[in-house]
C-alpha positions as CSV (number, residue, x, y, z in Angstrom):
1,X,-0.1,-0.1,0.0
2,X,1.2,3.5,-1.0
3,X,2.0,5.9,1.9
4,X,0.4,9.4,2.1
5,X,3.2,11.5,1.2
6,X,0.9,14.8,1.2
7,X,2.2,17.7,3.4
8,X,-1.5,18.9,4.1
9,X,-4.9,17.0,4.1
10,X,-6.7,17.2,1.0
11,X,-10.6,18.0,0.8
12,X,-13.0,17.3,-1.9
13,X,-13.2,20.3,-4.2
14,X,-14.8,18.8,-7.6
15,X,-15.0,22.4,-8.9
16,X,-14.2,23.5,-12.6
17,X,-11.2,25.5,-12.8
18,X,-8.9,27.0,-15.6
19,X,-5.0,26.7,-16.3
20,X,-2.8,29.0,-18.2
21,X,0.9,29.2,-19.1
22,X,3.2,31.0,-21.3
23,X,2.5,30.6,-25.2
24,X,-1.0,29.5,-24.1
25,X,-3.7,32.5,-25.3
26,X,-6.7,31.0,-24.0
27,X,-7.3,29.1,-20.5
28,X,-7.8,25.3,-20.5
29,X,-10.5,24.0,-18.7
30,X,-10.2,21.4,-15.9
31,X,-11.7,19.7,-12.8
32,X,-10.3,20.2,-9.6
33,X,-10.8,16.9,-7.6
34,X,-9.4,17.7,-4.4
35,X,-7.2,20.7,-3.0
36,X,-5.2,21.4,0.3
37,X,-3.2,24.3,1.2
38,X,-0.2,23.0,-0.5
39,X,-1.6,21.6,-3.5
40,X,-4.5,20.0,-5.7
41,X,-5.2,17.1,-7.8
42,X,-6.7,18.1,-11.6
43,X,-7.9,16.3,-14.5
44,X,-7.8,17.5,-17.9
45,X,-9.1,16.4,-21.3
46,X,-5.7,15.6,-22.3
47,X,-2.1,16.5,-20.3
48,X,-0.2,16.3,-23.6
49,X,1.5,19.5,-23.9
50,X,1.0,21.0,-20.4
51,X,4.0,22.2,-19.0
52,X,5.2,21.3,-15.5
53,X,4.7,24.9,-14.3
54,X,1.4,26.8,-14.9
55,X,-1.2,28.9,-13.1
56,X,-4.3,27.4,-11.6
57,X,-7.4,29.8,-11.4
58,X,-10.0,27.6,-9.5
59,X,-13.2,30.1,-8.9
60,X,-13.6,33.9,-9.7
61,X,-13.3,34.6,-5.9
62,X,-10.0,33.1,-5.3
63,X,-6.6,34.2,-6.3
64,X,-4.6,32.1,-9.2
65,X,-2.2,29.9,-7.9
66,X,1.2,29.0,-9.5
67,X,1.8,25.2,-9.6
68,X,4.4,22.7,-10.2
69,X,3.3,19.5,-11.4
70,X,4.6,16.6,-8.9
71,X,3.0,13.6,-10.9
72,X,1.2,12.8,-14.0
73,X,-1.2,9.5,-14.6
74,X,-3.5,9.5,-17.6
75,X,-5.5,12.6,-17.7
76,X,-5.0,13.7,-14.0
77,X,-2.1,16.1,-12.5
78,X,-1.1,16.1,-9.0
79,X,0.4,19.8,-8.5
80,X,1.8,21.5,-5.6
81,X,1.4,25.2,-5.3
82,X,4.3,27.4,-5.5
83,X,4.5,30.1,-2.4
């Protein structure tokens, strides 16, 4: 069984988000499955072409968060928030 290596407890989010990165004119929609103070798990239509660093916006009311990809699996990404 895999050990949970997360620095903070994740809570279910299940909300629409969008990612942006350099050379990407329009945001790419994603689904935020869960999140914590230190990171999130997101799902995209495809992870092909998604760089290791990007900005995640989860709602119109929260500030965008700079992210670094920690893991990739099929259509999902685990990201850590850059402080």
